[in-house]
N, C-alpha and C positions, 0 to 999 in steps of 0.2 A: 309901560308896556302891559298889554293884557296878559294876565297870568295864564290863560288858556293857550297862549302861544308858547308857554314854557313847560307845561306838564301834559302828560298823556291822558290824565283823568278828565272826565266830563261831568257836568251837573247831572244828578244831584250829589255826585260823589267827589266834591271838591272841598278840601279842608285847608286851603291857603288862599289868601286874597292878594298879598303882595310880598315881595322881598326887596331888601334895601341894605345899604352899608356893606356892599359886596366887595370882598377882597379875595385873594387866592385861598385863604384858610379860614375865613370868618364871614358870616352874614346874619342878617335878622329877617324874620318873617312876621306876618300878622294874619290873624283869622278872626273874623266876627262870627260867633256862634249864633246862627239864626234858628228861629222856632222850627223851621222845616229841615234843619241839618240832620243828616243821617248820624247814627251812632249816639243818639241822645236817649236818655232814660230818666224819667222823673224830673225833667227840666234841667238835667246836667249832661254835659258831654262825658261819655264814658272814658275809662282808661284807654281802651282800644282806639277811641276817637282822637285822644291826645297823641297817642303814638302814631296814628295815621297822619295827623297834622304835621308831626316832625318828619315823617317819611316823605310826604308831599312837598314839604319845604325843601328838603334835600333834592327832590326831583326838579323843583323850580330852579334851584341853584345850578344843577347839572344842565337844565334847559337853557339857562342864561349863558352858560359857556359853550353851548352847542346849538345856537339858535337856528342854524340851518338844518339840524337833524335831531329833533327832540327824541330822547331815549326813554325806554321803559326801564324802571328800576325794580329790583326785587329785594325785600328786606331779608338779609341773611341771618341776622341775630339781633336781639334786644337784650341788653345787659344792664343790670343794676338800676333799672328804672324805679324811681321813688316818687310817690304822689303824696302831697300834703293836703290837697283839696281838689275837688272836681269843679271845673268852671260851669257856670250856669248859662242857659240860653240868654243871649243879649250881651254876654261878656266878650271883650276883645282880648285875644291871646297875643302876646308878643313872645317870640322864641328867638334865642341866640344859638347859633350852631357854629361850632369850631371843628374844622377838619383836623383830626388828630394824626391820621395817616392815610395815604392813598397808594395802593399797589395795583398797577394795571387798572382794571375797572372796578376794584373793590375799595370803598371808602369807609373808614372807621371815624365816626363823629361823636361828639359830646353835645348834648342839647340841654338848655335851661329854658323852661317855659314859665312866663310870668302872666299874672292877671293884675294889672296895675303894677305896684311895687312888690307884690307878694310872689315868691317862687312857689308854683304849684306842682311842678314836675321837673325832674332832671334824670338824665341817664345817658347811656351810650347805645349806639346802633351801628351795625355794619350793613352796607347796601351794595348791591352788585348792579352795575349799569349794563343794560342790554339794548341792542339796537332794535 
């Protein structure tokens, strides 16, 4: 399925290419960092870009479950995010997201982002779904 059918963002502000392994509480996403990707600096995706990748991955997951009504999400909080490295343009990120809790339209998630086998970022986020 075309990722643009699942998220409200449009190029050039798209930071997720696909989602897969979807269950009610877990899924994976991927993003190839292109030379023309926004939020890059000195050939690397910034911390804000990695966090945006996680947020858009969550938007794609929400879109997967609401394909007839793609929703806009708002990041409510970013907690305990740790970065061990910044990915380079040309790197392919893989992110695992676990839904820790969902109350009404607020989701609390934990994410782990990999570059190959290396964990480069992990943390938690709360997102609010909006119509």
